[in-house]
N, C-alpha and C positions, 0 to 999 in steps of 0.2 A: 072311191077309196075302199080298200078292204078293211074290215074291222080288225082292231089290234087284239090278239088273244090276251086273256087275263094273265097268263103266265109270263107275258113279255111286257107288262106295264112298266113304265120307267122306274118307279120306286123299287119294285120287286127286282128288276134287272140289276139295278145299282147294288142292291144288297148282295146279290149272288156273284157279281162280276167285278168287285173292287180291284182284284189282282190284275185284271186285264188293262187297267188304266183308263184315263178320261176319254180316250178315243172310242170306247165302247158304251159310254153312258147313254148315248142317244139312240142306240139300236132299237128298232121296233119289230123287226121281223126275224124269225128263226133262220131263214135262208141267208140273210145278210150275216148273221152271227156265224153260221157254219162256213160261209165263204171267207170271212176274216180269220177264223181259227185255222183253216186250211193254209192260208197264205202266211199266217204267223208261224205255223209249223215249218213251212218251206223256208222261211227267212231264218229260223233258228238253225235248220240243217245247213243252209248256205254259210251262215256265220261260223258254225263249227268246222265245216270243210275248209274255209278260208283260214281260220285260226290254226288248224292242223298243218296246212300247207306253209303258212308263215313260220310256224315253229320249226318245221323241217328245213326251210330255207335258212332260217337264222342259225340253226345248228351247223348247217353246211358252211355258211359264211364264217362262223366262229372257228371252225376247223381250219378254213383257209387262212384266216388271220393268224391263227396259232402257228401254222406252217410257215407263214411269211416272217414270223418273229423268232424262228428257231435260230439260236446263236450260231454264227459261223466260226470255225476255227481261225485263230489269228496268232500272230507273233510266232510263226513256225520256225523252229531251229533244229538243225541236225546235231545231235549230241555225239553220235558215233556211227561209223559206217565201215563195213569191211565185206570181203568176199569169203564165202565158206568154201569147203572142198569141192562142192558141186558147181561152183561159179555163181551161186545165188547172191544177191545183195542183201546183207543183214544190216538193217538201218534202225537206229534208235532216234526218235524225234521227240521234241517237246513242243506243245502248243497250248493255247488257252481257249477254253470253251466257256464263254461268259466269264465268271470269276474263278472257274475251276482250272487248275493246271493239270495237264495230262501228259504223261510220258509213256510211250509205247514203242515196242520193237516189232518190226515186220520183216519177214523174209520174202523177198521178191525175186522170182526166177529171172534169169537173163532174158532180155527182150530185144527183138529185132523188128524194126518197123518194116511193114510190107505194103507196097503201093504198086500193084500191077496195072499198067496202062489199060484203061478201058473206056468205052464210050457209053455212058449211062443210057443214052437214047436208043441204043441197039440191043441192050440187054433183054433177055427173056426174064421178066421180073419173077415169074413163077419158079425159076431155077435158083433164086437167091435164098440163102439161109444165114442166120447169125448164130454164132456160138460164143457164149460168154464163159470164161474159165476164171472162177473166183480165186483159186489157188495160184494162178499165173498172172492175175491182175490184167487180163486182156479181154478185148472184144474183137472177134474175128468175123470177117464176112467171106462166105463161100459162094462161088458161082459154078454150078454144075460139078460140085464136089471138089473144086479147086479153090484154095485160099487166095483171095485177091486183095484183102485188106487186113491189117492188124493194128489195133489201137490200144493204147494203155487205158485201163479202166480202174475205178474204185467203187466201193460198195458201202453197205452199212458197217457200223463199228465192229461187228463180229462176222467178218466175211465168210468164214468157213461153216457157219451155222445156217441151217435152213430156216425159212420163215415159219413160225408157228401161229402167230396171232398178230392182231393190230397193236402197234406200239412197241414191238420187240426190236424194231429197226434192222431186222435181218433181211437179206436178199433171198427171195424164193428160188427154188431149184426145180427143174423139169422143163417140159415143152410148153411153149406159149406161142401166141401170134401177136403181131402188132394190130391193135384194134382201132387206134385213132392217132392222128398226128396234129401237133400244135406248133406252128412256126413262130409263135410269139410268147413263149413260156418265160417265166421269171429266171429260168436257167437256160436261156437262149432258145433251144428247141426241145420239144418233148414228144416221145413216141410211147403211147400207152400200151402196156402189155395186158394179155387176157388173164391176169391174176385177179381173183381166185378162179382156177379152172376146176374141172371135176375131181382130179386127183388131189388137189389142195383142199377142196371141201371135204373129201372123204377122210383125209389125214386129220384135218381139224376136228371132224366129228369123232374120230377114234380117240384123239387125245383128250377131248372133253369127257368122253365116256370113261376113260381110264383115270381121269383126275390129274393128268399131267399139266393141264392148263386150267385156269379158273373157269368156273361155270359162267361167269359174267363176261368172259372174253368174247371178242368179235374177231372175225377173220381178217378184216382190213381190205385194202385195195389201193388204187391209184399208184401202182408200181409201174415204172417205165424206164426208158433210156433217155438221158438228158445231158446237157452240157453243164456249165458252171457259171457263177457270176463273173462279170468282167474283171479280168486281172487275177482270176483264181486258178489258172492252169497249173500253177506249182503244186496245188493240192493233188492233182492227178499224177504229176511227175514224181512226187515223193511218196505216193502210195498212201495218202491219208484217207482213211475210210470214214467219211463224214455224213453220208446220206441217211435218209430214213428207211432205206431198203431198196432204193432205185440203183440203177447202173449209171455212173457218171463218167463221161469222157471229155477230153479237151474240146473247147469251143470250135476250133477249126475242124476237128474230127466229126463232131456232131453235125456241123454244117454239111459236110460231105456225105455222111451216112444218111442224113435226112433226104438227100436227093437220090440216093441209091435204092433205098428199101421202101416199097409201097405198103399200104395197109394190107394185112393178110400175110406178110412175110413171117416165116417160122423162126422162132428164137428158142435156142436151147441153152439153159443156164445150168452149169455143173460146178462142183467144188473145184 
C-alpha cells in the first residue's frame, strides 16, 4: 500500500470538500479526486446541453400548440356583393374569429379555372414554375412558360402587404423554392417555401436598422402552400384571407398540386 499523504487525510479532506457531497468523503488519493472532478465537470456540461436542447424543443412545441389553437373564421355570411366596372367582384363578408366579429370588403378579379390535360409522369419537372398573384387571389402553374393550372388562393389578412417580420401574418413576396413537402399536414398537404431567403433577410436587416420594425423582432419562417381544414373550401371560394402568411388553396387543388411540383420547384409570389 502507498502511504497516504498528509494533505489527503480523511478529516482534512472532509473539511475542504463538504460542497462535493458524501461521495467524496472517503477519497484517499489525489489522482482519484482529479478523476472525479473531471467527470463531474463533464456531467455538468452534459446536463447543461440537455437542458438547453429541452428548452429549445419545448419552445418549438409551444409554438406548434399555439398554431394549432389559432381560431378559425366561422359563421361566414355575405353581406353584399356586386361587380364593378372592370368586372371584379366586390364582396363584403362578415365572420367571427373567436369572439370578435369581423366585417371586411374584398375586391377579387374575375377568375377562370384552367386545367390543361397533362400526364404528370411525363413532365420535365425542372420546367415547372408556380406564380402566386395576391391581388388576383390565384396560384398558377406554368410548364415551359405555358400556364397549365390556375387555382383560387387566399393569404394572410393583409394580402397586399409584404411580410416584414414574424407575427405580422403577411404573405412574403419574391422568388422562393419548395424546400420540403409534407403529405400529412393539419391543412391536408403542405409545401414549405425557402422563406426567409437572402433578399428577405437583407430587407429585414434594413428595416431593423431604420427602426421601422422593433429591435426585438424576428424574421419568422414556416411559410408555405397548403390546403384547408375539412369542409373549409368556402373560405377559399369567398376570398377570406385567414392564414398566418401562407398561401392556402382548396383541398382538391392542393392534392393535385402536390403531385405536380417536386422539391426545388421555383415559386414567385407577387402583389
